[in-house]
C-alpha positions as CSV (number, residue, x, y, z in Angstrom):
1,M,25.0,6.5,-95.4
2,S,26.8,9.8,-95.5
3,T,25.0,13.1,-96.4
4,I,23.7,13.3,-99.9
5,E,24.9,16.3,-101.7
6,K,22.2,18.2,-103.5
7,A,23.1,19.1,-107.2
8,L,21.5,17.8,-110.0
9,A,20.9,15.2,-113.0
10,K,13.7,4.9,-135.2
11,Q,15.4,5.3,-136.7
12,K,16.4,5.4,-140.1
13,V,19.2,3.4,-141.4
14,S,19.5,2.0,-144.8
15,Q,20.4,-1.6,-145.3
16,D,23.3,-2.8,-147.2
17,K,22.1,-4.6,-150.5
18,S,23.8,-7.7,-151.6
19,N,25.7,-7.4,-154.9
20,Q,25.0,-11.1,-155.4
21,V,21.3,-10.8,-155.8
22,E,20.0,-11.4,-159.4
23,N,18.5,-8.6,-161.3
24,E,15.1,-9.9,-161.2
25,I,15.0,-10.4,-157.5
26,A,16.7,-6.9,-157.0
27,A,14.1,-5.4,-158.9
28,T,11.4,-6.9,-156.8
29,Q,13.0,-6.0,-153.7
30,S,13.8,-2.4,-154.4
31,N,10.6,-1.2,-153.0
32,N,11.0,-3.3,-150.1
33,A,14.1,-1.8,-149.4
34,E,12.7,1.7,-149.0
35,T,10.1,0.3,-146.8
36,S,12.8,-1.3,-144.6
37,S,14.7,1.9,-144.3
38,V,11.5,3.6,-143.0
39,E,10.7,0.9,-140.6
40,A,14.4,0.9,-139.6
41,T,16.6,-2.2,-139.9
42,K,18.3,-2.0,-136.6
43,V,21.0,-4.7,-136.8
44,V,23.4,-4.3,-139.7
45,T,25.8,-7.2,-140.2
46,S,29.0,-6.8,-142.2
47,G,30.9,-10.0,-142.1
48,L,31.7,-10.9,-138.4
49,D,30.8,-7.2,-137.3
50,R,27.3,-6.8,-135.9
51,T,26.3,-3.2,-135.3
52,L,23.1,-1.9,-133.6
53,I,21.9,1.4,-134.9
54,I,20.7,3.5,-132.1
55,D,18.2,6.1,-133.2
56,K,20.0,9.2,-132.0
57,E,17.6,11.7,-133.3
58,S,14.8,10.1,-131.2
59,L,17.1,10.1,-128.2
60,A,17.7,13.8,-128.4
61,E,14.1,14.5,-128.8
62,R,13.5,12.7,-125.6
63,G,16.2,14.4,-123.5
64,Y,19.1,12.1,-123.8
65,L,22.5,13.7,-124.2
66,I,23.2,13.3,-127.9
67,N,23.6,16.8,-129.4
68,N,26.7,18.5,-128.1
69,G,25.3,22.0,-128.0
70,E,22.0,21.1,-126.1
71,R,20.9,20.5,-122.6
72,K,24.1,21.9,-121.0
73,N,23.0,21.9,-117.6
74,I,22.2,18.1,-117.6
75,K,25.5,17.6,-119.4
76,D,27.4,19.2,-116.6
77,E,25.5,17.4,-114.0
78,F,26.4,14.0,-115.6
79,R,30.0,15.1,-115.8
80,Q,30.1,15.5,-112.2
81,I,28.5,12.2,-111.4
82,K,30.6,10.2,-113.9
83,R,33.8,11.9,-112.5
84,K,33.0,10.5,-109.1
85,L,32.5,7.1,-110.6
86,L,35.6,7.0,-112.8
87,N,37.7,8.3,-109.6
88,N,36.4,5.2,-107.9
89,A,36.9,2.9,-110.8
90,F,40.4,3.9,-111.8
91,G,41.8,6.1,-109.0
92,A,43.1,5.3,-105.6
93,A,39.7,4.2,-104.3
94,A,39.9,1.1,-107.0
95,K,42.3,-0.8,-104.8
96,T,39.6,-1.0,-102.1
97,L,36.8,-2.0,-104.3
98,S,36.2,-5.3,-106.0
99,N,35.5,-5.0,-109.8
100,P,35.3,-1.3,-109.4
101,N,34.7,-0.6,-113.1
102,L,31.4,-2.4,-112.9
103,I,28.6,0.0,-111.9
104,M,25.0,-1.1,-111.1
105,V,22.4,1.5,-111.8
106,S,19.2,0.6,-109.9
107,S,16.4,2.3,-108.1
108,A,14.3,1.8,-104.9
109,K,11.2,1.2,-106.8
110,P,10.1,1.1,-110.5
111,N,9.6,4.1,-112.7
112,E,12.1,6.3,-111.0
113,G,14.3,6.9,-114.1
114,K,17.1,4.3,-113.7
115,T,17.2,3.7,-117.4
116,F,17.3,7.4,-118.4
117,V,20.2,7.6,-116.0
118,S,21.9,4.5,-117.1
119,I,21.7,5.7,-120.9
120,N,22.9,9.3,-120.2
121,L,25.6,8.0,-118.1
122,A,26.9,5.8,-120.8
123,L,26.6,8.5,-123.4
124,S,28.6,10.8,-121.0
125,I,31.3,8.3,-120.4
126,A,31.6,7.4,-124.1
127,L,32.8,11.1,-124.6
128,E,35.8,10.4,-122.5
129,Q,39.2,10.6,-124.5
130,D,40.6,7.3,-122.8
131,K,37.6,5.3,-121.7
132,T,35.2,3.0,-123.5
133,V,31.7,2.0,-122.1
134,L,29.6,-1.3,-122.2
135,L,25.9,-0.9,-121.4
136,I,24.2,-4.0,-120.3
137,D,20.6,-4.4,-120.0
138,S,20.4,-6.7,-116.8
139,D,16.8,-5.9,-116.2
140,V,16.1,-9.3,-117.3
141,L,12.5,-9.2,-115.8
142,R,11.4,-6.0,-117.7
143,P,14.0,-5.1,-120.3
144,S,13.7,-1.5,-121.5
145,L,17.1,-0.4,-123.2
146,N,16.0,-1.9,-126.6
147,R,12.8,0.3,-126.4
148,E,14.6,3.3,-125.3
149,L,17.4,3.1,-127.8
150,G,15.2,2.2,-130.7
151,I,16.7,-1.1,-131.5
152,D,15.7,-4.7,-132.3
153,E,15.9,-7.5,-129.6
154,P,18.7,-9.7,-130.7
155,D,20.2,-12.6,-128.4
156,G,21.4,-11.1,-125.2
157,L,22.4,-12.0,-121.5
158,I,19.8,-14.5,-121.1
159,E,20.7,-16.5,-124.1
160,Y,24.4,-16.3,-123.1
161,L,23.7,-17.8,-119.7
162,L,21.4,-20.5,-121.0
163,D,23.7,-21.7,-123.8
164,S,27.0,-23.2,-122.6
165,E,28.5,-22.7,-126.2
166,K,27.7,-19.0,-126.5
167,Q,30.7,-16.4,-126.1
168,V,30.6,-13.0,-125.0
169,S,31.3,-12.0,-128.4
170,D,28.0,-13.5,-129.5
171,I,26.1,-11.1,-127.5
172,M,28.2,-7.9,-127.4
173,Y,27.3,-5.5,-130.2
174,D,29.0,-2.3,-131.4
175,T,26.8,0.7,-131.9
176,N,26.7,3.8,-134.2
177,I,28.0,5.8,-131.2
178,E,31.8,5.7,-130.9
179,K,33.2,3.9,-127.8
180,L,29.8,2.5,-126.7
181,K,28.9,-1.2,-126.9
182,L,25.7,-2.9,-125.8
183,I,24.7,-6.3,-124.3
184,P,20.8,-6.7,-124.6
185,A,18.9,-8.5,-121.9
186,G,17.6,-11.1,-124.2
187,K,14.1,-12.9,-123.8
188,P,12.8,-13.2,-120.2
189,H,13.2,-16.4,-118.5
190,H,11.6,-18.1,-115.5
191,L,15.1,-19.1,-114.2
192,S,16.5,-15.4,-114.3
193,N,17.6,-15.3,-110.7
194,E,19.4,-18.6,-110.9
195,L,21.0,-17.6,-114.2
196,L,22.4,-14.5,-112.8
197,A,23.6,-16.3,-109.8
198,S,25.4,-19.0,-112.0
199,E,29.1,-19.5,-112.1
200,K,29.0,-18.5,-115.9
201,M,27.5,-15.0,-114.9
202,A,30.4,-14.8,-112.3
203,K,33.0,-15.5,-114.9
204,L,31.4,-13.1,-117.2
205,A,31.6,-10.3,-114.7
206,F,35.2,-11.1,-113.9
207,E,36.1,-11.0,-117.6
208,L,34.3,-7.7,-118.1
209,A,36.2,-6.1,-115.2
210,N,39.6,-7.4,-116.1
211,R,39.8,-7.9,-119.8
212,Y,39.9,-4.1,-120.9
213,P,41.5,-2.0,-118.4
214,D,39.9,1.2,-120.0
215,R,36.3,-0.1,-120.1
216,V,33.4,1.1,-117.8
217,V,30.5,-1.4,-117.6
218,I,27.1,-0.2,-116.5
219,F,24.4,-2.7,-115.6
220,D,21.0,-1.1,-116.0
221,S,19.3,-3.3,-113.2
222,P,15.9,-4.0,-111.8
223,P,14.7,-2.0,-108.8
224,L,16.1,-3.1,-105.4
225,I,13.0,-3.5,-103.4
226,G,11.0,-6.8,-104.1
227,V,13.4,-8.1,-106.7
228,T,16.1,-10.8,-105.8
229,E,17.9,-10.5,-109.0
230,T,19.3,-7.1,-108.2
231,L,20.9,-8.3,-105.0
232,V,22.5,-11.1,-107.0
233,L,23.9,-8.5,-109.5
234,A,25.1,-6.4,-106.6
235,N,27.4,-9.1,-105.5
236,L,29.4,-8.9,-108.9
237,V,29.9,-5.2,-109.1
238,G,31.9,-2.6,-107.3
239,Q,29.7,0.5,-107.4
240,A,26.0,1.0,-107.3
241,L,24.1,4.1,-108.3
242,V,20.5,4.2,-106.8
243,V,18.2,6.5,-108.6
244,V,15.4,8.0,-106.4
245,E,12.6,10.3,-107.5
246,E,12.3,13.6,-105.7
247,S,9.1,14.1,-103.7
248,K,8.2,10.4,-104.4
249,T,10.7,8.1,-102.9
250,T,10.6,8.1,-99.1
251,I,13.8,7.9,-96.8
252,D,12.5,4.6,-95.6
253,S,12.3,3.2,-99.1
254,I,15.9,4.4,-99.6
255,K,17.0,2.7,-96.4
256,T,15.0,-0.5,-97.4
257,A,16.6,-0.5,-100.8
258,T,20.2,0.0,-99.7
259,E,20.4,-2.0,-96.4
260,P,20.9,-5.4,-98.0
261,L,23.9,-4.2,-100.2
262,S,27.2,-5.3,-99.2
263,E,29.2,-2.8,-97.1
264,D,32.1,-3.3,-99.6
265,L,30.0,-1.7,-102.3
266,A,30.4,1.8,-103.1
267,I,27.0,3.4,-103.2
268,G,25.9,6.6,-104.9
269,I,22.4,8.3,-104.7
270,V,21.0,10.0,-107.5
271,L,18.0,12.5,-107.2
272,N,16.0,12.3,-110.2
273,K,13.1,14.2,-111.8
274,A,13.7,17.4,-109.5
275,I,11.9,20.5,-110.4
276,K,14.3,23.4,-110.8
277,S,12.0,25.7,-112.8
278,H,9.0,25.6,-115.1
279,E,11.5,25.0,-118.0
280,D,13.1,22.1,-116.5
281,L,10.4,19.7,-115.2
282,Y,12.2,16.6,-116.1
283,G,15.8,16.0,-115.8
284,Y,18.6,14.8,-113.5
285,Y,19.4,17.2,-110.7
286,G,21.1,15.5,-107.8
287,Y,24.0,13.3,-106.7
288,G,25.2,11.9,-103.6
289,Y,28.1,9.5,-103.0
290,G,28.9,7.8,-99.6
291,E,29.2,4.6,-97.5
292,K,26.4,3.3,-95.4
293,D,26.6,3.8,-91.7
């Protein structure tokens, strides 16, 4: 692998009330409606439109890239990282990669910050003028996007793969963040490996890679070491971003994590949780991109 460059890196929603509800029922439910807004109804349905309402205020408080005027350093670092990924997805390198706009974000081991990176990367790409982004929770063993984004757990990837009648549109949700769509993981299943290796999953990856030429698809994936599902996913994407924690992840762990990956896969390394100062104890501070030896 080439030298890694050092650098960096519930919501409240009111529920639409039905105009067809009788006066007596409406009076009974008025108090419940207030309670519902406090507890936060996360899926708003309007006809065929299903929108997942992300708790942006909570995200901002926890260091995610929501408020335009804050966390400038991390914003700039994610800009550098996404630019490399976008160049590979839509530039000259795209001709040498299979499904270059499909990006798997993983880590060597658990708790190194891969979901933090996945969400922030998606939020950063959503700011692009001519790109859209789809964020998929493919960590079907330990889903975390729902928790981090403050949303409910509707049907997702697992339900789609289990049900031959389900369409992509049944599990893909709009959000209250412009240009950002989500596919949740769904409920964990004992055949998750076989489902991810199925023909239906391969067809889904092909459709996501080719249907919308301006779309970037980010898979928040399980760790690489000890999890076979991740290697199955790696065969479907064109790029992989491996998150490693400074002063915790060893070089041997990085080699163990990346060696099974295909030589045709573009691999990036992200250094996470680097301590730059006492004011910046948590963040995203490094990026490397290169091929394996």
